[in-house]
N, C-alpha and C positions, 0 to 999 in steps of 0.2 A: 709715288710707289718707290722710287729710288731712295727717297728719304727714309722710308720705313725699312728698307733692306740695310741701308747704312746704319740706322739706329739699332736694328737687330744684331748686326755684326759687332757693333760697339758694345752692346750689352753682353753678348756672348764672350767677347774677349775680356771684358771687365769681370765677368763671373769667373773666368779661368784664372785671371790674375789675382783676384781677391780670395776666392775659395779654393783654388787649385783643382777645380773640376769644371768640365763643360756643363752647360745647363741640362743637356740631355742625359748626362750621367745620373742626375737625380731622378730621372723617370724610370730607370732600370730597377731600382730597389737594391737591397743587399745581395752580395754574391752568394753562391751556394756554400762556400766554405764558412762565411759568417753565419749563415743559417744553421749549418751543421754544428758549429761551436755553440750557438745559442741553444739548440736542442740538447746538446750534451750537458751544458751547464744546467738546464732545466731538469733533465733526467737525474743528474747526480745531486741536484739542489745545492749548487755551490755558487758563490758570488763571482763576478767578473774578475776580481783581483785575487782569487783564491790561489794559494801557494801549493807546492808539491804535496806537503803533508795533508792539507785540507782536501785535496782531490783524492788521495789514496784513502783517507778516512771515510769520505763520502762513498767511494767505490766499495769499500768493505762493508759499509752499512747497507748499501743497496744489494750487494750480493747475498747478505744474510737473509734478505727478504725474497729474492727471486731465484735462489738456488733450487735446482730440481728436487733436491732432498726435502726442501721446505715448501713444496707445492708450486714452484715456479717452472720455467721451461728453459731449455737450452738456448732458445732464441733470445730470451731476456738476459741471460748471462752473456751471450755474445754482444748484445747491444750495450750492456754496461761496460764490458771490456773495451769495446770500440770508443765509447764516450770517454773513458779514462785515458785511453791512448791518445785521442785527439786533443784533449785538454792538456795532457802532459806535453805534447808536441808544441802547443801554443805558448808554453812558458818561455820567457826570454832567455833563461839560463839553462835551457834544455840541452842535455847531451844523451847519447845512446846508453851510457852506463847508468842512467837514472832508473831504468826499468828493471 
């Protein structure tokens, strides 16, 4: 029994040293921010490496489809704006003047 505990401790420490995470961190799944970014990319149909111009172009394209004057709703416009803002915040060279 003691051997099993020692072996489990060694495996846990080895996992932390090699991968940078504890084994139980893999059981949690992605955090909520990662999930929100994933949903925003899916909504705007942009790749993970999309730049500022690609995000803005995708946002304008989506707004043309979901605008209330075109048969969409205010909720869809707010969702598109939130997705744009989140993805722009994720850019490495983001500054508040970009918006």
